[in-house]
ZATILO-409820 format. One record per residue (C-alpha): residue number from 1; residue in one letter; x negated, z negated, y. Coordinates in Angstrom, 1 decimal. Example, Ala and Ser with C-alpha at 12.3 -4.5 7.8 and 13.67 -1.06 7.14 Angstrom:
BEGIN
+------+------+--------+--------+--------+
| resi | resn |      u |      w |      v |
+------+------+--------+--------+--------+
|    1 |    A |  -12.3 |   -7.8 |   -4.5 |
|    2 |    S |  -13.7 |   -7.1 |   -1.1 |
+------+------+--------+--------+--------+
***
This chain:
BEGIN
+------+------+--------+--------+--------+
| resi | resn |      u |      w |      v |
+------+------+--------+--------+--------+
|    1 |    L |    0.1 |   -0.1 |    0.1 |
|    2 |    R |   -2.9 |   -0.9 |    2.4 |
|    3 |    R |   -4.6 |    2.7 |    1.5 |
|    4 |    G |   -1.3 |    4.2 |    2.0 |
|    5 |    G |   -0.9 |    2.8 |    5.6 |
|    6 |    A |    1.0 |   -0.6 |    5.2 |
|    7 |    D |    0.1 |   -2.9 |    7.7 |
|    8 |    W |    2.4 |   -5.8 |    7.1 |
|    9 |    I |    3.2 |   -6.6 |    3.2 |
|   10 |    V |    5.7 |   -9.6 |    2.4 |
|   11 |    L |    5.6 |  -11.3 |   -0.8 |
|   12 |    V |    8.9 |  -12.1 |   -1.8 |
|   13 |    A |    8.9 |  -14.9 |   -4.5 |
|   14 |    P |   12.3 |  -16.8 |   -5.3 |
|   15 |    Y |   10.0 |  -18.9 |   -7.4 |
|   16 |    L |    6.5 |  -19.5 |   -6.5 |
|   17 |    P |    4.6 |  -20.6 |   -9.4 |
|   18 |    Y |    1.1 |  -22.9 |   -9.4 |
|   19 |    L |    2.3 |  -25.3 |   -6.7 |
|   20 |    R |    2.7 |  -28.3 |   -9.0 |
|   21 |    Q |   -0.9 |  -29.1 |   -9.5 |
|   22 |    D |   -1.7 |  -30.3 |   -6.0 |
|   23 |    R |   -4.1 |  -32.9 |   -6.9 |
|   24 |    V |   -6.7 |  -33.1 |   -9.7 |
|   25 |    F |   -5.4 |  -36.1 |  -12.1 |
|   26 |    A |   -8.3 |  -35.5 |  -14.6 |
|   27 |    P |  -11.5 |  -34.3 |  -14.9 |
|   28 |    G |  -11.7 |  -30.3 |  -15.8 |
|   29 |    Q |   -8.0 |  -29.8 |  -14.2 |
|   30 |    P |   -7.8 |  -27.0 |  -11.8 |
|   31 |    L |   -6.2 |  -27.4 |   -8.3 |
|   32 |    S |   -4.0 |  -24.7 |   -8.8 |
|   33 |    R |   -2.3 |  -24.8 |   -5.4 |
|   34 |    D |   -5.4 |  -23.6 |   -3.8 |
|   35 |    V |   -6.7 |  -21.3 |   -6.1 |
|   36 |    V |   -3.4 |  -19.5 |   -5.8 |
|   37 |    G |   -3.5 |  -19.7 |   -2.3 |
|   38 |    R |   -6.9 |  -18.1 |   -2.0 |
|   39 |    L |   -5.4 |  -15.5 |   -4.2 |
|   40 |    L |   -2.4 |  -14.7 |   -2.4 |
|   41 |    A |   -3.8 |  -14.9 |    0.9 |
|   42 |    A |   -5.8 |  -11.8 |    0.7 |
|   43 |    P |   -3.4 |   -9.0 |   -0.2 |
|   44 |    F |   -0.2 |  -10.4 |    1.9 |
|   45 |    D |    0.7 |  -11.3 |    5.5 |
|   46 |    R |    4.0 |  -13.4 |    4.8 |
|   47 |    I |    5.1 |  -15.2 |    2.0 |
|   48 |    V |    9.0 |  -15.7 |    1.3 |
|   49 |    T |   10.0 |  -18.2 |   -1.4 |
|   50 |    V |   12.8 |  -20.8 |   -2.2 |
|   51 |    Q |   12.6 |  -24.5 |   -2.6 |
|   52 |    P |    8.9 |  -24.6 |   -3.4 |
|   53 |    H |    7.9 |  -27.5 |   -5.9 |
|   54 |    L |    5.5 |  -29.4 |   -3.2 |
|   55 |    H |    5.0 |  -33.0 |   -4.3 |
|   56 |    R |    2.0 |  -34.3 |   -2.1 |
|   57 |    T |    1.7 |  -31.2 |    0.1 |
|   58 |    A |    3.6 |  -31.8 |    3.6 |
|   59 |    S |    4.7 |  -27.8 |    3.4 |
|   60 |    L |    4.1 |  -24.6 |    2.1 |
|   61 |    A |    2.0 |  -23.8 |    5.2 |
|   62 |    Q |   -0.7 |  -26.2 |    4.0 |
|   63 |    A |   -1.2 |  -24.4 |    0.9 |
|   64 |    Y |   -1.5 |  -20.8 |    2.4 |
|   65 |    P |   -2.9 |  -21.6 |    5.7 |
|   66 |    A |   -3.9 |  -17.8 |    6.7 |
|   67 |    L |   -0.2 |  -16.6 |    6.1 |
|   68 |    E |    3.0 |  -16.5 |    7.7 |
|   69 |    V |    5.2 |  -18.7 |    5.1 |
|   70 |    T |    9.0 |  -19.2 |    4.8 |
|   71 |    A |   10.2 |  -21.5 |    2.1 |
|   72 |    L |   14.1 |  -21.0 |    2.0 |
|   73 |    S |   16.3 |  -24.5 |    1.4 |
|   74 |    V |   18.7 |  -24.5 |   -1.3 |
|   75 |    A |   20.8 |  -27.5 |    0.4 |
|   76 |    E |   23.4 |  -25.7 |    1.5 |
|   77 |    F |   23.8 |  -23.6 |   -1.7 |
|   78 |    F |   23.7 |  -26.9 |   -3.6 |
|   79 |    A |   26.6 |  -28.6 |   -1.3 |
|   80 |    R |   28.8 |  -25.9 |   -1.5 |
|   81 |    A |   28.9 |  -26.0 |   -5.5 |
|   82 |    A |   28.8 |  -29.9 |   -5.4 |
|   83 |    G |   31.4 |  -30.0 |   -3.0 |
|   84 |    V |   34.4 |  -28.7 |   -5.1 |
|   85 |    G |   36.6 |  -31.0 |   -6.2 |
|   86 |    G |   35.7 |  -33.6 |   -3.2 |
|   87 |    A |   32.5 |  -35.1 |   -1.8 |
|   88 |    P |   30.7 |  -36.6 |   -4.8 |
|   89 |    L |   27.5 |  -39.7 |   -4.9 |
|   90 |    V |   24.4 |  -37.0 |   -4.8 |
|   91 |    V |   21.6 |  -38.5 |   -6.5 |
|   92 |    G |   17.7 |  -37.6 |   -6.9 |
|   93 |    P |   16.0 |  -38.4 |  -10.1 |
|   94 |    D |   13.0 |  -39.6 |   -8.1 |
|   95 |    S |   11.4 |  -40.1 |   -4.7 |
|   96 |    E |   10.0 |  -36.4 |   -4.9 |
|   97 |    S |   13.7 |  -35.3 |   -5.0 |
|   98 |    E |   14.6 |  -37.3 |   -2.0 |
|   99 |    P |   14.5 |  -35.1 |    0.7 |
|  100 |    L |   16.6 |  -32.4 |   -1.2 |
|  101 |    A |   19.1 |  -35.1 |   -2.2 |
|  102 |    A |   19.2 |  -36.2 |    1.7 |
|  103 |    A |   19.7 |  -32.6 |    2.7 |
|  104 |    V |   22.6 |  -31.8 |    0.4 |
|  105 |    A |   24.2 |  -35.2 |    1.3 |
|  106 |    A |   24.1 |  -34.7 |    4.8 |
|  107 |    H |   25.6 |  -30.9 |    4.6 |
|  108 |    L |   28.7 |  -32.8 |    2.6 |
|  109 |    D |   28.5 |  -35.8 |    4.7 |
|  110 |    A |   28.3 |  -37.7 |    1.5 |
|  111 |    P |   26.4 |  -40.8 |    0.1 |
|  112 |    F |   23.1 |  -40.4 |   -1.6 |
|  113 |    L |   20.5 |  -42.4 |   -3.8 |
|  114 |    V |   17.5 |  -41.7 |   -5.4 |
|  115 |    L |   16.1 |  -43.3 |   -8.7 |
|  116 |    S |   13.1 |  -45.3 |   -9.4 |
|  117 |    K |   10.6 |  -43.4 |  -11.5 |
|  118 |    V |    7.9 |  -44.8 |  -13.6 |
|  119 |    R |    6.0 |  -42.0 |  -15.7 |
|  120 |    E |    4.7 |  -43.5 |  -19.1 |
|  121 |    G |    3.4 |  -40.3 |  -20.2 |
|  122 |    D |    3.5 |  -36.3 |  -19.4 |
|  123 |    R |    7.0 |  -36.2 |  -21.0 |
|  124 |    D |    7.8 |  -39.7 |  -21.0 |
|  125 |    V |    9.6 |  -41.3 |  -17.5 |
|  126 |    A |   11.6 |  -44.5 |  -16.9 |
|  127 |    L |   14.4 |  -44.4 |  -14.5 |
|  128 |    T |   16.3 |  -47.3 |  -12.6 |
|  129 |    L |   19.1 |  -47.4 |  -10.3 |
|  130 |    P |   18.7 |  -49.1 |   -7.1 |
|  131 |    A |   19.9 |  -52.8 |   -7.3 |
|  132 |    A |   22.6 |  -52.2 |   -4.8 |
|  133 |    A |   23.7 |  -48.5 |   -6.5 |
|  134 |    A |   27.8 |  -48.2 |   -6.2 |
|  135 |    V |   28.1 |  -45.8 |   -8.8 |
|  136 |    D |   30.4 |  -47.0 |  -11.1 |
|  137 |    G |   33.5 |  -44.7 |  -11.3 |
|  138 |    R |   31.7 |  -42.0 |   -9.2 |
|  139 |    R |   31.5 |  -38.5 |  -10.1 |
|  140 |    V |   27.5 |  -37.7 |   -9.4 |
|  141 |    V |   25.5 |  -34.7 |   -9.0 |
|  142 |    L |   22.1 |  -34.8 |   -9.5 |
|  143 |    V |   19.7 |  -32.6 |   -7.5 |
|  144 |    D |   16.2 |  -31.3 |   -8.4 |
|  145 |    D |   14.1 |  -28.2 |   -7.9 |
|  146 |    I |   13.0 |  -27.5 |  -11.2 |
|  147 |    C |   14.3 |  -28.2 |  -14.9 |
|  148 |    A |   11.5 |  -27.4 |  -17.6 |
|  149 |    S |   11.8 |  -29.9 |  -20.4 |
|  150 |    G |   14.6 |  -31.5 |  -19.2 |
|  151 |    G |   13.3 |  -35.1 |  -19.6 |
|  152 |    T |   13.7 |  -36.4 |  -16.1 |
|  153 |    L |   17.2 |  -35.1 |  -15.4 |
|  154 |    A |   18.3 |  -36.6 |  -19.0 |
|  155 |    T |   16.6 |  -39.9 |  -18.3 |
|  156 |    A |   18.3 |  -39.9 |  -15.1 |
|  157 |    A |   21.9 |  -38.9 |  -16.5 |
|  158 |    E |   21.6 |  -42.0 |  -19.1 |
|  159 |    A |   21.0 |  -44.4 |  -16.5 |
|  160 |    L |   24.1 |  -43.3 |  -14.2 |
|  161 |    R |   26.2 |  -43.4 |  -16.9 |
|  162 |    R |   24.7 |  -46.9 |  -18.0 |
|  163 |    G |   25.7 |  -47.5 |  -14.7 |
|  164 |    G |   29.4 |  -46.6 |  -14.9 |
|  165 |    A |   29.2 |  -42.7 |  -13.4 |
|  166 |    R |   32.6 |  -41.3 |  -14.3 |
|  167 |    S |   30.8 |  -37.9 |  -14.7 |
|  168 |    V |   27.3 |  -36.4 |  -14.3 |
|  169 |    D |   26.4 |  -32.8 |  -13.4 |
|  170 |    A |   23.1 |  -31.2 |  -12.3 |
|  171 |    L |   22.3 |  -28.8 |   -9.7 |
|  172 |    V |   18.6 |  -27.5 |  -10.2 |
|  173 |    A |   16.8 |  -24.5 |   -8.0 |
|  174 |    H |   14.4 |  -23.2 |  -11.0 |
|  175 |    A |   15.7 |  -23.3 |  -14.9 |
|  176 |    F |   12.9 |  -23.1 |  -17.4 |
|  177 |    Y |   14.7 |  -25.3 |  -20.1 |
|  178 |    D |   15.0 |  -23.9 |  -23.8 |
|  179 |    D |   17.7 |  -24.8 |  -25.8 |
|  180 |    A |   16.4 |  -27.9 |  -27.2 |
|  181 |    A |   16.4 |  -29.2 |  -23.6 |
|  182 |    A |   19.7 |  -28.1 |  -22.9 |
|  183 |    A |   21.1 |  -30.3 |  -26.0 |
|  184 |    R |   19.2 |  -33.0 |  -24.8 |
|  185 |    L |   20.9 |  -32.9 |  -21.4 |
|  186 |    R |   24.4 |  -32.7 |  -23.0 |
|  187 |    H |   23.3 |  -35.4 |  -25.3 |
|  188 |    A |   22.6 |  -37.6 |  -22.1 |
|  189 |    G |   25.8 |  -36.8 |  -20.4 |
|  190 |    V |   25.3 |  -33.9 |  -18.1 |
|  191 |    R |   28.7 |  -32.2 |  -18.2 |
|  192 |    R |   27.3 |  -29.0 |  -16.6 |
|  193 |    L |   23.9 |  -27.7 |  -15.1 |
|  194 |    I |   23.8 |  -24.7 |  -12.6 |
|  195 |    S |   20.8 |  -23.0 |  -11.2 |
|  196 |    T |   19.8 |  -20.2 |   -9.0 |
|  197 |    D |   18.8 |  -17.1 |  -10.3 |
|  198 |    S |   15.5 |  -17.5 |   -9.2 |
|  199 |    C |   14.4 |  -17.3 |  -12.6 |
|  200 |    R |   16.8 |  -15.5 |  -15.1 |
|  201 |    H |   18.4 |  -18.1 |  -17.3 |
|  202 |    P |   21.7 |  -18.5 |  -19.0 |
|  203 |    S |   22.7 |  -21.8 |  -16.5 |
|  204 |    N |   22.2 |  -19.4 |  -13.4 |
|  205 |    G |   25.3 |  -19.8 |  -11.0 |
|  206 |    L |   24.1 |  -19.8 |   -7.7 |
|  207 |    F |   22.7 |  -16.3 |   -6.4 |
|  208 |    L |   19.8 |  -15.8 |   -3.9 |
|  209 |    A |   20.3 |  -12.2 |   -2.2 |
|  210 |    G |   21.8 |  -13.2 |    0.6 |
|  211 |    L |   19.4 |  -15.9 |    1.1 |
|  212 |    L |   16.6 |  -13.9 |    1.0 |
|  213 |    A |   18.0 |  -10.6 |    2.8 |
|  214 |    S |   18.8 |  -13.2 |    6.0 |
|  215 |    A |   14.9 |  -14.1 |    5.8 |
|  216 |    L |   13.6 |  -10.4 |    5.9 |
|  217 |    R |   16.0 |   -9.3 |    8.8 |
|  218 |    E |   13.3 |   -8.6 |   10.7 |
|  219 |    E |   11.2 |   -5.9 |    8.2 |
|  220 |    L |   14.7 |   -4.7 |    6.9 |
|  221 |    Q |   15.7 |   -3.3 |   10.6 |
|  222 |    P |   15.6 |    0.1 |   10.5 |
+------+------+--------+--------+--------+
***
């Protein structure tokens, strides 16, 4: 494209991988956030993505300082889906999901809470409800950016059901989980899980084309 005369190239990556490893936890691990950042900085002028999986990174611009970056939020999408049937209790399964849970709740003018998480292994987490959590009899919607093994959402659903939640649904931006994880989620009490179509998955029910098009309005002008 550059050789052909293009002077502005945009990467549209609804799911932008390799952001999760933003810290070296053990000797020999890659800092993949920075490695991929350097790779993408050379060929592109702008990156557009959706709900990037940032934990200890304040913003996507920190990972890609040489580029114009646009990180689109799914909060409004989630709020429209969660609000069917009245405002629910919005729950983030851990502290990393708190900004998303707060944003979804703000769109709904609904309450939200965040569970406390202790990671006891790569796929072994313990979650507890806040002491003053009013869950009993509530319709609960869990929100998170990614569902891979389903462990965190399943553990959260179990804690919420023990706390008396009437029903538990889940909304995730990026779905990678397999049939075994789906069975685990159902067994934990997740009534349904809906994802965006950032990655093709049977749970896709929220479609990003309009959101992405609005972010590319300037580039798409004739």
